[in-house]
N, C-alpha and C positions, 0 to 999 in steps of 0.2 A: 504494500500500500504506500503510495507516494507521499501521503500527508504526514506519516509518522516516520521518525528517523530509524526506528527498529521496533520489532515486536509484532505479534499477531495473536489470534486465538479468540476464545469466547469473551475474555475480559475486554479485549480491544473492540469486539463487536458491541458489547454492552455500552462501552464508553462512547462509541460513535452514535449509538441510538440515544444515549443520554444527552449528548451535546445538542443534537438536532431537536430533541424534545424540550431542552432548557430554553432554546431560542424561541420555539413555537409557543411554549407555555408562559413565557415572560419571566422566567427565572433570571435570565440575563437580558437586559434591554439597554437602550440608549441612556436611560435615566438611572439604571442600576447595572453598571457595566462590568461588574466582577462578582463572582460567587464561587464558593467551594462546593464540590460535589463528591459524595461518598457512595461507593458501590456496595450496597448492603449484602447482596449475595456473595460478593468477593470477601467481605469481612467475615461472614459466617463460614465460608470455606476455609479461610486462614485459621480461624479458631479451631475448627474440626481437625485440620491437618496438624496443628500443634498438639492437641490431645492424642491423636494417633501416634505421633512421632515418639512421645515419651512412654506411652503405653506399650509400644513394641519393644522397648529395651528395658523396661522395669519389671521386677518380679511381681507376680499376681498379688493384689492386695496392697501394693505400695501406696502410701498416702501422698498424692501429688497435688499441689495447689499451683495453678498458673495464675499469677497476679499481674494483670495488665498495668504497665507503667503509665499512670494517669498523665504525667507530664507530656506524653507523646500526643495526646488528644483529650484535653480537659473539657469534654463536652458531655453533659449528663446523659443525653440519649445514646451516645456511643457506649458509655459505661454500662447503661442499662441493657443494651443489645449484647454486649460481651458477657454480662452477668447471666443473661438468658442462655448464652452459649457455654456456660459453665466456668467462666473466668472470675477471679477475684480482682482486687485492686491493690497496686503498690502506690503509696502516696508519699509525698515529700514536703508537705506543708499543710497548715490548717485549712487553706483553701481547697487543696486537692482532697483532703479528708472530707470536707463538707460536700464536695461534688460526689464523691463515692457514696456517701450516706444518702444524698438526694436521689441517687440512682438506685438505691435499694440494695447496695452491696452489703452483705452482712459483715459486722465487725470481725467475726471469726475467719472471714476470707479477705481480710484487709491487712496490709503490712505497712508500717510507718518507717520510712528511711529518710534521713536528712543529716547533714553534718552540723546543723545548728539548731537542734530541737530545744525549745525553752522548757522550763519546768512545767509551765501550764500545758504545753503540748503533751508532755509525757504523762502528766496527771490525767488528761482527757483520754489518752489512748488506754491507759491502765483501767480507767473507770468503764470505758466502753468495751473492753476486751479485744482491743486491736493489738496485733503482734508488733513488737518493736525490735529493731536492730540498732543497738547503740553504736556510735561511730568512733568513740574515743575512750581513753582511760577516764577522762574527766566526766564524760557522760555516764559511764558505768558507776562512778562514785555518786553522781546525782541520782541514779536509779536506786542505789543502796539506801539513800536517805528517804526516797519516796515509797519504798515497798513496806508493807505492814510487817510487824514482827511476828504475827500469827502465821498460821499455815498458808503457804503460797501455792498450794496445789491448784487453786482456781485461777491463777494468773494466766494470761495469754502467753503464747510462746515469746520468749525474750532471748535475743541473740546479740552477738557482737560482730561488727563488720571487721574483717581482716584484710589488709592490703598485702597480697602475696608478693608484691614487688617483682613481678616477672618481666616487666618492661612495657613499652608503649607501642602503639600502631602508627599509622601514617598521619593521623590527625591528632596532634598533641592535646587539643582541648577536650577530646573525648577519650583519652587514655587515662584510666584511673588506677592502674597498677604499676605506675612508675615509682622509682625509689623515693621521690619527694611528693607524691600525690597528697592532696588535702584530705582524701577519704580514708577512713578505717585506721586500725592499729597496724603499723608496719611490721610485718612478720620477721623480716631479716635484720632489723636494727639490733644493735647489741643488747642482749638481755630480754628482747621482746618475746621470744618464743617461751622462755621460762615463765615470764610474767603472765602470758596468756594461759598456759597450762594451770598456773596457780589461781588465776582469776576464775576459771571454770571450776576448779576443785573446791574453792571456797564458797561458791554460790550454787546451791542445788537448783535454783530457779533459772539458771543460765543454761538453756537447753538447745539453743540453735546457734549455728555459725553461718556467716554470710560473707560472700565475696562477689565483686563485680569488676571484671578486668577492664572493660571498656566497651566501645560501641563501634560505630562506623569507622572503617579503617583498620580494625584489629583483626588479624588472621585467626581462624578458628583454633589453630594449634596453640597460639598464645593464650586464648581463652581457656582451652582445656588444661593447659599447664597451670594456670591460676587456680582452677577448680581442684585439680589434683593436689596442689599444695595445701589448700584448706581442708580437704578430705583427710590428708595425712595428719594434719594437726588435730582434727576431730578424733581420729583413731588414737593418737597419742594421749589426748585428754582422757578418753574412755579407759585406756589401759592404765593410766596413772590413777584414776579414781577407783578403778576396779568395778565399774558399773557403766551402764549406758547413759552417761551424763548428757552428751550431745546426741539428741534424738532426731534432729532434722537439719538439713543443709540447704540454705538459700543460695542458689547459683547465679542470681542476678539475671540479666538479660543480655542485650548487646549484640544480638545476631545482626551482622551487616546486611545491607540491601543492595541489590543490583540496580543501579540507576541508568544502565546503558540500554536496556531492552525490557520487554514485557516478561522475560523469563524470570522465574522465581528461583534465585540461586544466591547463596546457598539456602537450602530448605531447613526447616526445623528437624526433619528426619535425618538429614545429613549430619547436623550438629549433634543430635542425640546419639547417633551411632558412633560418632567420633568420641564423645564423652564416655560411652559405654566401653569402648576399647581402651581409652586412656585411664579411666577410673572405674573399673568393673565393680568394685565393692560398693560404690555409691548407689548401684541399682539392684543390689541383691535382696532388698527388702528390709534391711536393718535400719535404714534412715528414711524419714520422710523427706520429700523434695519440694522446694519452692522455686518457681521461675518468675522473672520480672521482665518479660519481653514487651516491647512497645513498637518501635519503628517497623520491625519485621512483620508485625501483625497487620498494620494499617497502611503503610506507605503505598503499596501497589493498588490500594482500593480508593485512592483519592486523587482529585485533580482540582486545579484552579482554572476556571474558565473566565476569559476576559475579552472585551471588545477591543479592536484596534480603532483608536480615535483618529489618528493621522498616520499617513505614510509619506515619507519624504526622503531626500537624498542629501548627503553631506560628504564632500571630498570623494565623490564617486561611489559611496556606499549607501545602500538602502537602509532606512531606519523605520521600523514600525513602532509607533508610540502607543502603548497599551495601558490598561488600567491595572496591570499586575506587575508590581515592582517590589521595592524593598519592604513595603508595608505588609506584604504577604509572603515574601521569599527573602527574608533578611539574610539568612545564611548563604544563599546562592549569590546574592548581590555582593556581599562583603567578603566571601571566600569562594569564588567561583571554581577554583581548581579542586577544592575539596567537595563542593556540593553542586556539580553541574546537573542541570535538569534537561530532560527531553522536552521538545516543544512540538505539539501537534497543531496543524493548521486547518481551519474550517472557514467556509465562506460566510456571507452575511445571513444565510438561512440555516447555518449549522451543519452543512454538508461537508464531508471531507474534501479538501481542496487539492486538486491535482495541478500539474503544470511543471514546466522546466524549473529545476531548483536554481535559486540565486543566493549569493552570499548577502546576508542581511543581519542587522542588529535588531534584537527585540528589547525595547526599552520600557521602563515603567513610568509612572506619573510623578515621581518625587523630584524635587527641585535640587538635584545635584547630579553632576555629570556621570558618576559611576552607577547610577540606577539602571543597570542593564541585566536582563535575565540571560541573554545569549549574545555573543559577539561573533560576527562573521559566520553565522550559522547558515548552512545550505538548506533552504526551505522554498516551497512554492511562493511566488511573489505575493506579498501581503499588501492589501489595500484597506483604506478606511472602510469601516463597517464589517470587516472580516472578524474572525475570532481566533484566539490562540488558547490552547490548553497546556498548562504546565503539569506534566505527568509525575506520578509517584510522589504526590504531595499529601497523602492521607495522614501522615504522621509529622508532627512538629510544625508544619506550615500553617496549621490553624491555631497553634498555641504561641508561636513566636511573632506576634504582631508587632510591628514597628510603627510608632505613632508620629513619625516625622510628617510635617505638613498638615497635621491633624486630619489625616485621612481616616475615614471610618472603617471599622472592622467589617468585612463583607459577610453576608449571610452564608450559612452552610446548609446544604440540603442532602438528604439521603435519597437514593433512587433504587428502583427495582423494576423489572419488566413484569407485566401481568397481561393476561389474555383478555382482549376486548372483543365483545360480540358485535358484529356489524352485519345485519341481515342474517343470512344463513351461514356466514363464515366467521371465524375467529381470527384475530390478528394481534400480534404482540404490540403493546404500547408501554410507555414509561410513566411510572407514577413517582412523584416527588413528595417528600414530607419534610417539614422544617426541622432542622437540628439546632440552629442558632439564628435568630433574626438579624437582618442587617442593622448595624448601629445607626441610630438616627442623629441628625444634627443637634437636636435638643439634648440627647444623651452626651454628645461630645462637649457641648457647652457646660453641662452640669459637671462632667468629669474634670473640666478645666477651671473649676471654681466659679461658675456663673452665679451661684447663690451668694457669693462673697465679693461681688464686683467692687463694692465701695470700701471694702475692708482696709486696704492699704492707705486710702486717702485720709483715714482718721488718724494716722500716725504722723507725728512731726519729729 
């Protein structure tokens, strides 16, 4: 297909149908020129594939909790959909916890991670029955003070995040197991291993161990090495205590995503098999498992659809000025080498656009020169009124909004095909449901202190 740089299949077919329907049904218009679209069947399929992947390598009866990383898509309807598909929630702030609760995710299927939990956050988690992974020695001391002196059998799972210090991947900002990472208790620092064994031995309520090596840009072998390191620590703790003190292992998430085509690679099944080979004892039924995947579950099921407002030339290069820029793709704009996005091109009616490819820039609406989604990209010629779709944006691109130029957050909509009866025949059509409404100008004004307009004038 000429309009997409690579990729094909049923997901691409659903995507094309959704774009055309979004234009026809007024999801994207001249007055509402940008929206996020989520492929609901794609999300359901990803969740099912995750369950299968770990079931295939785990001993029968193994307790496995797949907790979706809320930071990847902090949208209540998405969390509710994933909960329906059997996932819990991994939260890293009071806001994310509030979203998970609003979505109906049970506390027993919720995990709180953060390097900066306040005492109030910890008290709330303990009261609700939310699992907690402490991030530092100091936080563990804080938990000591908060826990009751009486029987602790009713406490939720409490763990400690360990930094296995196995190294980083190609994106430094997403590598969390480097020697100096801000996350977790560093395993290889002098005296740290002994301290960790002692910390578990002294606290019968400390029953979980947690590690997260990194995310996009981290090779699977590096991730597996980190998980093996904390598994070996868990074995050492249990041998030292003489009992099964560590009962569950939270392996984090971080599976990278292929942004080059529609192919889903690596898959959760590939990663699960690699882990089973590298750390077989983790899957023999002695330990419960927790995962915290985010990007790998949703990225492929989302796109940002935007109108082309103008098309022009400068210095001999075509430039399509669209309504999708840094405000919705901040990582791509500011770190394009690490976060390149595919661009699919559609005409004014939402139909896939064909034609001889030309080298073009795809620019956003923000008032700085670097607001570019793609530079020198070979695409069918873009004209005013056409549409571009930024692909693989189902994760993080709806949570990393950049408020430069006071551009409103776009609406987000889920879609699925359904059969529509027309006369004696049935034909597929696309149905949309709102996930997040477009931000209004009144909401922008309120967010920017509109209610306090005269406040500063009172000060002298």
